C-alpha positions in Angstrom: 99.9 195.2 71.4 97.2 194.1 73.8 95.5 190.7 73.0 92.1 192.3 72.5 93.6 194.8 70.0 95.3 191.9 68.2 92.0 190.1 67.9 90.3 193.1 66.5 93.1 193.7 64.0 92.9 190.1 62.8 89.1 190.3 62.6 89.2 193.4 60.5 91.7 191.7 58.2 89.4 188.8 57.7 86.6 191.2 56.7 88.8 193.1 54.4 89.7 189.9 52.5 86.2 188.5 52.4 83.3 189.1 50.0 80.7 188.1 52.7 79.6 189.6 55.9 81.4 188.6 59.1 79.6 185.9 61.1 80.1 184.9 64.8 82.1 181.9 63.7 84.5 184.1 61.8 85.2 186.0 65.1 85.9 182.6 66.8 88.2 181.6 63.9 90.1 184.9 64.1 90.7 184.3 67.8 91.8 180.7 67.3 94.2 181.7 64.5 95.6 184.5 66.7 96.8 181.9 69.2 99.0 180.6 66.4 100.4 184.0 65.5 99.2 183.8 61.9 100.2 186.7 59.6 99.4 185.0 56.3 96.5 186.0 54.0 95.8 183.2 51.5 94.1 183.5 48.2 90.6 182.1 47.4 90.5 179.2 45.0 88.5 179.4 41.8 87.0 176.0 41.2 84.6 174.5 38.6 81.3 173.2 40.0 80.8 169.5 40.0 78.5 167.0 41.7 79.8 165.4 44.8 81.1 161.9 44.4 80.0 158.9 46.5 83.7 158.2 47.1 84.0 161.2 49.5 86.5 160.8 52.3 85.9 161.7 55.9 87.7 162.3 59.2 90.3 159.6 59.3 89.9 156.8 61.9 92.0 158.7 64.5 89.9 161.8 64.2 86.7 159.9 64.8 88.2 158.1 67.8 89.4 161.3 69.3 85.9 162.8 69.1 84.4 159.7 70.6 87.0 159.6 73.4 86.4 163.2 74.3 82.7 162.6 74.4 83.0 159.5 76.6 84.5 161.6 79.4 81.5 163.9 79.4 78.7 161.4 79.5 76.3 161.4 82.5 76.3 158.2 84.5 72.9 157.2 83.0 74.1 157.8 79.5 77.4 156.0 80.1 75.5 153.0 81.5 73.1 153.0 78.5 76.0 153.2 76.0 77.7 150.2 77.7 74.5 148.2 77.6 73.8 149.0 74.0 77.3 148.2 72.9 77.6 145.1 75.0 80.4 146.6 77.0 82.0 148.3 74.1 83.1 152.0 74.0 82.2 154.9 71.8 85.7 154.9 70.4 85.4 151.2 69.5 82.4 151.9 67.2 83.5 155.4 66.0 84.4 154.1 62.5 81.7 151.4 62.1 79.6 153.6 59.7 82.5 153.7 57.2 82.8 150.0 57.2 79.0 149.6 56.9 79.0 152.0 54.0 81.2 149.6 51.9 78.3 147.1 51.7 75.5 149.7 52.0 76.5 152.5 49.5 73.0 153.9 49.8 74.2 155.4 53.2 77.0 157.3 51.6 75.2 160.6 51.4 74.4 160.5 55.1 78.0 161.4 55.9 77.9 165.0 54.6 75.8 168.0 53.6 76.6 170.1 50.6 76.1 173.8 51.6 77.9 176.0 49.1 80.4 178.3 50.8 78.8 181.3 49.1 75.5 180.6 50.8 74.9 182.0 54.4 72.2 179.5 55.5 71.2 175.8 55.3 68.3 175.1 52.9 67.0 171.5 53.1 65.5 171.6 49.6 68.8 172.7 48.1 71.3 171.0 50.4 69.5 167.8 51.6 67.3 166.6 48.7 65.1 163.6 49.7 66.6 163.8 53.2 69.9 162.4 52.0 72.5 164.3 54.1 74.1 164.2 57.5 71.7 166.7 59.0 68.7 164.6 58.2 70.5 161.3 59.0 71.6 162.5 62.5 68.1 163.7 63.3 66.6 160.4 62.3 69.2 158.2 64.1 69.0 160.3 67.3 65.2 159.8 67.3 65.7 156.0 67.1 68.3 156.1 69.8 66.1 158.0 72.2 63.0 155.7 71.5 62.9 153.1 74.3 60.2 151.2 72.4 62.8 150.3 69.7 64.7 147.0 69.9 68.2 147.0 71.4 69.6 146.1 67.9 67.9 149.1 66.3 69.1 151.5 69.1 72.6 150.1 69.1 72.9 150.6 65.3 71.6 154.2 65.7 74.2 154.9 68.3 77.0 153.7 66.1 75.7 156.0 63.3 75.4 159.0 65.7 78.9 158.6 67.0 80.3 158.6 63.5 78.1 161.3 62.0 78.8 163.8 64.7 82.5 163.4 63.9 81.8 163.7 60.2 79.8 166.9 60.6 82.6 168.6 62.4 85.0 168.0 59.6 84.6 171.4 57.8 84.6 169.9 54.3 81.6 167.7 55.2 79.4 170.8 55.4 81.0 173.6 53.3 82.2 173.2 49.7 82.8 175.0 46.5 81.4 172.6 44.0 84.5 170.5 44.3 83.2 167.4 46.0 84.1 168.7 49.4 87.7 169.5 48.4 88.3 166.2 46.7 88.8 168.0 43.4 91.3 170.4 44.8 94.5 168.6 43.7 97.6 169.8 45.6 100.9 168.8 47.0 100.9 168.1 50.7 104.1 167.3 52.6 105.8 166.7 49.3 103.2 164.2 48.1 100.3 164.4 45.6 97.0 164.7 47.6 93.8 166.7 47.7 92.3 169.2 50.1 89.8 166.8 51.6 92.3 164.1 52.2 94.5 166.7 54.0 91.7 167.6 56.4 90.6 164.0 56.7 93.8 162.6 58.1 96.8 164.3 56.6 97.0 167.2 59.1 96.6 164.9 62.1 99.3 162.6 60.8 101.6 165.5 60.1 101.5 166.6 63.8 103.6 163.5 64.6 101.7 163.2 67.8 99.9 160.0 69.0 96.2 159.8 69.4 96.7 159.7 73.2 98.7 162.9 73.2 96.2 164.8 71.1 93.3 163.6 73.3 95.3 164.6 76.4 96.0 168.1 75.0 92.4 168.7 74.0 91.2 167.4 77.4 93.5 169.8 79.2 92.1 172.7 77.2 88.6 171.6 78.1 89.3 172.2 81.7 90.0 175.9 81.1 87.1 176.6 78.8 84.3 178.6 80.2 82.0 178.3 77.2 81.2 174.6 77.2 77.5 175.0 78.1 77.1 177.4 75.2 79.1 175.2 72.9 76.8 172.2 73.6 73.7 174.2 72.9 72.2 174.8 69.5 70.9 172.5 66.8 72.3 170.1 64.3 71.7 172.7 61.6 73.6 175.3 63.7 76.6 173.0 64.0 76.6 172.1 60.3 76.6 175.8 59.5 79.5 176.4 61.9 81.5 173.8 60.0 80.4 175.4 56.7 81.8 178.7 58.0 85.1 177.1 59.0 85.4 175.6 55.5 84.9 179.0 53.9 87.0 181.1 56.3 89.9 178.7 57.1 90.1 175.6 55.0 89.9 177.2 51.6 91.2 180.7 52.6 94.6 179.6 53.8 95.4 177.4 50.8 98.2 179.2 48.9 98.0 179.9 45.2 100.9 177.5 44.7 98.7 174.6 46.0 101.7 173.4 48.0 100.9 172.7 51.6 103.5 171.9 54.2 104.2 172.3 57.9 103.4 176.0 57.6 99.8 175.3 56.6 99.5 172.9 59.6 100.8 175.7 61.9 98.3 178.1 60.5 95.2 175.9 60.8 96.0 173.6 63.7 94.2 175.6 66.4 91.0 175.4 64.3 91.6 171.7 63.5 91.8 170.8 67.2 88.9 173.0 68.0 86.7 171.1 65.6 87.7 167.8 67.3 87.0 169.4 70.7 83.6 170.7 69.7 82.7 167.4 68.1 83.4 165.6 71.3 81.5 168.1 73.5 78.5 168.0 71.3 78.5 164.2 70.8 78.3 163.9 74.6 75.5 166.5 74.7 73.3 164.7 72.2 73.9 161.3 73.8 73.1 162.7 77.3 69.9 164.1 76.0 68.9 160.9 74.2 69.9 158.4 76.8 69.4 160.1 80.2 66.5 158.5 82.2 
């Protein structure tokens, strides 16, 4: 079967097993999954709605560093120089996990790491999803404004930069944008690689660890794929809200959809979702570079 026909077949299958209309992201997801030769249709989870907990997890340290390292290779010379000056010679990767450490002593920043957009909704609603401006969409917007403001002190702009690097990574973790009233998958208790876990933890770091590959190897693989992509300009366009909704769609169409009814995840689940997992890291890196270039270019 020709590749275009395979894509169309898989796209139709996604529509057939969905109660919502197909979106552009679903077509992208279908294409990514096709590269992994997926033939599995998973069953949606029925979960009781609960409020999200302040103990929510996030991309693991490696995921954040990968996003930062990819972004660093795509900075303009002006932006790269500004980053180095603000961080006193440090790198994006060196501060990629700072916001998580800061959160320990500043729990009021916890809600800035995610946005709760129900998977059954098709658009972002600030009043519903970001009450009092407490979500990653609002936090990113605010910190980018501080970073771009040359009248702010170096300390203020450096702190804003550290937040932006981390929040851009967080927002590309699907369960930081789409959820089913289950605290971003934290309440989905399951078995992963023969150990008790939860769906958020699996996407936080479990899947990356299960690959058995080093951080350098994953960065090298994603960097190689970047060289052959012809859609990077389009990928870097859009708004923070657009990118949050894209993650929301991935949570709905991939993260939850491919969890089996048995709630037992193993290497097969990794094989199914890995193209999408790595695409989220790639997109996070490309877009982090884009927002930094816009904010820091002279």
